[in-house]
N, C-alpha and C positions, 0 to 999 in steps of 0.2 A: 662316732665315724672322727677319726683321727685328723682328716685335710679341714682348714679352714676356710671361708669362701669372703674373705677381709678382701674390697675392692681393690685398695690401696690408692697410687697415684694414677697408676696407666692399667689395673685389672690385672698383669701379670706379677706384679712384684709378691704375691703369697699363694702358697700350694692351695688348687683347688681340686673338688671334687670331681670336674669332667676330666681332670688329665688323668686320674685313674680308671675312670671310664674310659679313657680312649687305648691306655693301654692294655686292657682288657679287651678291646675292642680287635686292638692290632693284633695280640696275639692268636685270638680265634679266627684271625684272615690268616694270618702265617701260618697257623696250623693245618686249614684245606686249602689253602694255595696248591699242591701239589698232587690237590688232585683234580684240578680244573685243567691241565697244561699237563701232555705227552712228558714221562722223562726216560725214556727211553730204558725201561727193564732197571732206572738205578736206585736201587734201594738206600743208598745212602744220603741220598739227596730228597728223600724222602722221607726217611730219621731225622736228616739235621734239624727240618722245616718244624716238623710236628715237635722235637724237643723243644726245642727255640720258643715256638709259637707258643706251647704249652708252660715253658718257663716265665716267659714276659707275660703271659695272662694271669699265673698265679702271683706274681710281682703286685701287678695292679691291685689284687685280692687281700694280698699281705697290706699295701700301703692304703688300702681303704680301709682297714683296723687297725693299724700302728703304724706310723712312720716313724723309717731307719733309715740310715744314708746307705747302709751296704744294697740297699733293694734298690734304689736308684742308682748306684755304681754297675750292679749286675743287671742291671735293666738296658742300662747306655752299653754295656758291653756286648749282651746280647744283638743289640740293633748293630752294634761295629760286627759282630759276627755274621749279620744278614747283608749287612753288605761288602762283606769279604770272600762271604761262603759260596758266592757263584765261581769267583776265581780260584779258591782252593778246592773245589770240587768239580772244577771247572766245566760248567753247563752252559748253555745257551739259548737262545730265546727267550717267548716273553717272562716266561717264569723268572729269570734272570734279571730281567726291566724290574719287574713287581718284588722282588728281593732286596731289589736293590733297593727303591723309592720307598717298601715298608722299612726296612733299617735304618733309612736317613731318616723317615720320621720319629720311630720310635728313641734311636739316639739325639734327636733335636729335645725330645718331649723331658725325654729324661734328664740330658742338658738345662731345660729350663726348671724343670724341680731342683735341681740338686742348686741352680742358678735360685731360686727360689728362699730351697731353705738353708742358704751358707751362711745365717746368724743364727737360725735359731736352736735353740736346746733340746733333744733329744732323752728320754726317759731310757737313756740306755743302761 
């Protein structure tokens, strides 16, 4: 497993495996989120959420296997897309709130991972 579990001073100094598991879970939630709320027949919203969710989950799996900086950056960008997508695709309601909240969590976890790995050497 590529992640380390050293607690460090505050427990957030090292990349930990729960972060990768959280990314996989968030990706799965984003993937299925359009199924729980009506989107008014807008296929673009469903496809966008499913692709983004699948990408986030896949990146979480890839980080469990081998840490790379580009994985965390892509996860951050996917989180930002989830925040922006309700405005770009112009949809409202509870799905909008869910996508903004989930995107914010994904972006924050990815930013935490990038910060934790800022001085880490990667076998690139």
